N, C-alpha and C positions, 0 to 999 in steps of 0.2 A: 645548559639546563635541559632536563628531560621533559617528562610529561607532568602537567599539573592538573589535578582533578579536585573540584569543590564538592565535598560530600559531607553529610552529617547524619541525620536520622535514618536515611534510606539504607545505608550500607555501612557495616563496621569496617574499620581500617584493615584488619587482617583479611577480610573477605576480598576487599579491593586489591590488596597487594598479592593475593594468591593468583590473580588473573593477569595483572600488569604491574610492572615496576613504576610506581608513581610517587610524586610529591603530593601528599594529601593536604588539603586546606579545608578549613571549616566552611559551613554554608556561606555563600557569597553575598555580599552587600554591595552597594554602589561603590565603584572604584576598585573593588578587589580583583575583578577580571582584568581591568586595565593594568593594575599593578603587576599581575602575573605576566601579562603580555609584554610589558616593558622589559622584562628579563629575558625575552627571546626563547621561549620554550619550543620544543618540537611540536607540541599540540596542547590544547586545553580541553578538558572535559567538564561540563557543567551539569551536576546532578541536583544538588540542593542549594537553595538561596533564600535569603530573608525577603519578606514582602510586606510585613505589617508594621512592626515597631521601628524598623530602620529602613532607609531607602533601598530599593531593589537595584539589581544590576541593570545598568542602562543598555538599551539596544545598541547604542553607539559604541560602547566598549567592545562588543562583539564585532561590529562592523570595522572598527579600527584594527582589531587583531587580524581579521580576515584580509584587510587591505595590506597588512604587513607580511602576508604569506603564511600566517599561523592558522592551522586547521583548528576549528572549534566544533566540538561535539556536544550534543545535549540529549538528555533522557530523563524520564521518571517524574521529575518535579519541576522546579524552576527551569531546569534544562530543557524539558519537553515543551514548556510554554514558549521560551525564547526560540527554540529550534523551529517550532511551527510558524512563528512570526517571521523568522529570518532565513528560512530555507531558500527562498528565492535569491538571497544575497550570498549564499554559500555555506551557511551553517549546516552541519550534518545532524539530522535527527534520527534517533534510534528507539525502537520499542513500541508497544501497544498504546501507551499513554500519548506519546508523540503523534502516532497515527490518528488517534481520536481527536486530538486538538487540530491537527492539520485538516482533517475531513470536516470539521465543524460539529462532530458528534458531541464534543465537550467544548465549553466556552468559558466557564467560570473558574477563576483562580482557586476558589475554595475546594475544587475537586482534588487538588494535590496537597492542600495545606493541612498541617497537623501541629499539635503542641508537642514540644520535646524538651528534654533536660538540657543542661548546659554541657560545656566541653569536659568538665570533670567526670561526667558520666557518659562520655562519648555521644552526646546528643541523642540519647536513647528516646525513641518515640513514646509519648504518653497517651496519645489518642490515635485514631485510625483515619487514614486518608479516604476520601469518598471514592476514589478510583479503585482502591483495594476492596471497599465494601461492595461496589458494583461487581467486580470480578468474582468475589467470594459468593455472593448471592446467585450469580449466574451459574457458577459451578454447582452450588447446592441444588439449584433447580434442574440442571442437566443430570444430576445424580438422583433425581426424584426424592430429594429430602424435603423440599418445599415445592408448592405449586406456584403458578403464575401470579395469582392474587396475593399470596403472602409475599412473594418477591417484590411486587410493585408497592405493596403497603410498607414494607420495611425500607425500600429505597426512598420513598417519600418521607418517611420518618427520619431517616439518616440525613437526607438533604436539608430538611428544615432545622436540623440541629447544628449549632455552631461547631466549627472544626475544633474548637478548644474543649468541647465536651463529648465529641463523637467517639464512642467506644462500643465494642460488641456487647459488653455487659449492660451499658446504658440502653442499647437497642432492645436487648432481650427483656430488660425490666419494664420498658415502656411499650413493648410490642402487644401485650394483651388488649390494649385499648384500641388498636387498629387492625389486629388480626383475629379472625374468628376461629382458626384451627389451632387449638392448644396442642394437639398431638404433633403438628408440624413444627411448632416452636420448640417443643421438647426434643424432637429429633434433631433440629438444627443446633440446639445447645450442645448436644453430645458430639455432633459431627464437626462443629467448629474447632474442637480441640486439635484435630489433625487436618481438617479440610480447608481451612481458610487460605486465601490466596494473597500473597504479597506481590502485587503486580509491579509496584515501584521498584522493589528489590530486583525482581526478574529483569526489568528493563535496564536497570543500572548495570547489572552483570553483563547483559547483552552488549551494552555500549562499550564496556571495557574490553570485551572479547573482540569487538569490531576494531577498536583502537589497537589492541595487541596484534591483530593480524596485519593491519596497515603499517604498524611499526616494523613487523617482520619483513614486510615488502619494501621497507625503506621510505615509508610515507609517500605513496604515489602522489604526484602533483595534482592538486585540485584545480578546477577551472578558475581562471583569473576573475576577480570580482568585476561584475558588470555595473559598477556604479562609481561615482566620484565622491570620495570622502570629503565632507564639508566641515571645516574647522570653525565652528561657531564660538561665540564668547563663552557660552555655558560649557562647551567642551574644553576649551583652553583653561577655564577655571578649575574644572575637575582634574585635568592633567597636572596642573600646578599643585593642587591639593595632594594628589597621589604621590607626586615626586618629592613632596616635603615629608611624607610619612617616614617614621622609623621603619627599619626592615623587619616587618612582622612575619613575612612568609617563612623565613628560616626558623624563626622562633616557634611558630606553630608546628612546623614539620619536626623540629627537634624534640618538642615536648609531647606530641600526641601519643608516641609509642610508650612513654613511661608513665602517663597520667594514671592509668588504672592501677599499676603496681604501687604507686605512691598512695593512691586512695585506699588501697587494701591495708597499708600500714596505718593510715589514719583511722580506719574502721576498727582494727584490733586494739588501737590505743584509745578508742572512744573519743576522739577529737575531730572526727570527720565533719560533723555538722557545723561546728564553730569555724573551722578553717575553710570549709566550702563557702560559708557565708562571707568570709573575708575575700575569697577568690571571686565570688559573685560581685561584690562591691568594686573590686579592682577592675573586673571586666567591664562593668558599666561605666566606671570613670574613664577607662581607656577608650571605650567606644564613643562616649560623649565628647571626649577631647579630640578624637580623630575627626568626628563629624564637624566640629567647630573649625578645624584646620589650624593653620598657623605654624610657622617654621619652628623647629627646635634648634636654637642657636647653640653653637659649641660652648660659648661662655656660660650659658644657662645650665647646660649639662654639667660643666665643670663645677659650678656652684652647688648643684644638687649632689654631686659626688662628694664634695667636701662636707656638706651638711650630713650626708649619709654616714660618712666615716666618723664624724664627731659624735653622732647619735649612738654609734655602736662601738665606741672606743677602738676604732681602727685607724687612728691618725698616723701611726707609724707604718712605713712601707711594707715591712715583713708581714705583720698580721693581716694587712689588707690584701697582699698578694696571696697569702694562704687562704683567706676567705674566698677570694675570687676563684681559686682553683677548686676549693671544696664545693662551690656552687655551680661548677661547670660554666663559668663565665670568663674564660680566658679569651684573649684576642678580641675579635669583632663582636662576639656574643656579649661581652661585658659592656661595650659601647651601646649596643642595641638595648640591653636591659636598662641602662640609665636613661636612654632616650625615652623609653616607655615610662620610667619612673618620673621623669619631668612632666609628662602628660598627665599621669595619674595624680601627682601632687598639685599640679595647676588646677585640674578639674575639682579635686577635693576642696581646695582653698576657695574656689568660686561657689561651692555648694555648702559651705560650713553652716550658714544660717538654716538652710533647708534641712540639713542633716539633723541639727539639734531639734527641729520641730518633730522629727520622726523618732527621736531617741527613745521616748517613753514607750511607744508602740513596739519598737524593736526589743526593748527589755521585757515587755510582756510576752512577746513571741518566744523568747528563749528562756522564760521562766525565772528571770532575775528581778523583776520589778518589785514584787511584794517584799522580798527580803531586803533589798536596798532601801526601799521606802521606810520600812520599819527601823532599820539601822540609822538612817538619816534623821528620823524623828527623835530616836533615842539620843543620838549625839547632840542634836540641837537642844533638847531639854536638859541634858547633863551639863553642857557647856554654859547654857544660860543660867542654871542654878549656881554654878561655880563662878559666875561672872567672867567667863572666858569665851564668850560668843565671838569676839574679835581679839584674840590674844596677841600680845606683843612679844616678840622673840626674846628680848632681854629680860622679860618678867618670868619666863618659864623654863628656859634652857640656858646653859652656860655660854654657848656660842652657836653661830650658824653652822660651823663645821661639826659641832656635836649633834645638831639636829639632823644633818644629812647622814652622819655616821649611824645614828639611831634608825633613820628611815631605810637607808639602803642596806646597812650591815645587819641590823637586828630584824627589822620588819620584813624586808624583801630578801634577805640573805644573799646579797650580791655586792659587788664592788661599787664604789661611787663613780658615776660617769666622769670622764675627763672634762666634758663640756656640759654643764648643767643647763645652760640656755638651749643648746641643741636638743638635749633630752626632753626638756619641757615642750619644745616645738613638736617633737615627735609624738607627744601626748596631746597635741592640739591645744596647748595652753601656754600662757606666758610664764616666765620664771616666777613672777610675783604670785600668780594664781597657784602654781605648784607649791611655793613656799607656804602660803596661807593654808592650803589643804593639808599639807604635812604637819604644820604646826597645830592645827585643830585636831588632827588625828592623834598626835602626840599627847595633847591635853586630854582628849577623850579616853585614851587607854589608861592614862594615869588616874583619871577620875574613876574609871571602872575598877581598877585595882584597889584604889583607896576605899571604894564603896564595899568591895568584897571583904576587905579587912575590918570594916566597921569604922573607918576614919572619916572625918568630915573634910579632910584636905589631904592631898598627896605630897605636899611640900615636905 
């Protein structure tokens, strides 16, 4: 295994790989650095990491990696924080942000925090880190764009603003209430187009250049750790949790290069928003499941594979093999995909009640609520008037087979699934619920057609 680097909003993948041949992983959370270290890489670079909504990388993960002779480098963001704290133990810090934390000039975590998009948009930053604002305003002052008073006022304004809202446009819009010089603000607005400083990015590139040089030299031996690693109960629990994880590292590395190209196809097909919503849900389910831990037993994986095949009419070996090949899921990748599928399904099942409580709000957010509500009401009124609020199959259709033929063949224009029970489960419903929903829809459409023809009944 080569070099592993945890990176997200600070640096794009192609920028990192232009400096060093690396296995890029998304921002690190608790256990991620340990997982990478267990695979025996030449070195690990930590740039970005989570710190708010999910547990952060433990210091002990870095200490364990160092105790195994793995060099660990840090810069820019979470990497700078951990390097400043762990430099005495052997972690290598690089860059201006690291130096400021090490010297005590910076202390707060929010100096490097920002809001960013998800993996489908390459973790693109949506707000500005405070360290970048500081560097930018200092450059603006050195260039005589703003004076000391304006710099200090804007720094105070940025610092009191949550990292989730901190942007240059926000600062400029709020600046008149704290800055007296309107001309300086106007000059700053124009200067920012080309003058802003991305200190985090600069530090990340510097760290990668340092790592590239040390790789060229054959990774010179670092000083042996001057500490004894203590294996506490909490540490052993974390290690057991990480060792039970599906192999997500290869999954991330294999997918990050193609994500944007796939997203481009979704954009031109006007399906990006809907499918990204599904990807977001899957990411949360997987993340929640991994946090809860629990082994993914082989028998459970096999059961999910069998359900999956029945749901998609892939019961026969040949179609299933063709599907795996088309999805780039041959060999180990297929096993890892279904291990993740187990975790996602298990988490979704545990959260079904919570999901239903949020369904109405989600329908509102995607613009479907009003139309579905109106149709539901119209259906209820029509079926009640016709005495078919709870229709019995034998009263309205020749057979159950005829009902499914109508629903799948005419209504959905697809073949009838081999396993209707599996299909119903894939829709988060029982077969009885699906049958009644289809039966009510059948009756409603016949009622509507009869009404259009001026008949009182569609029999």
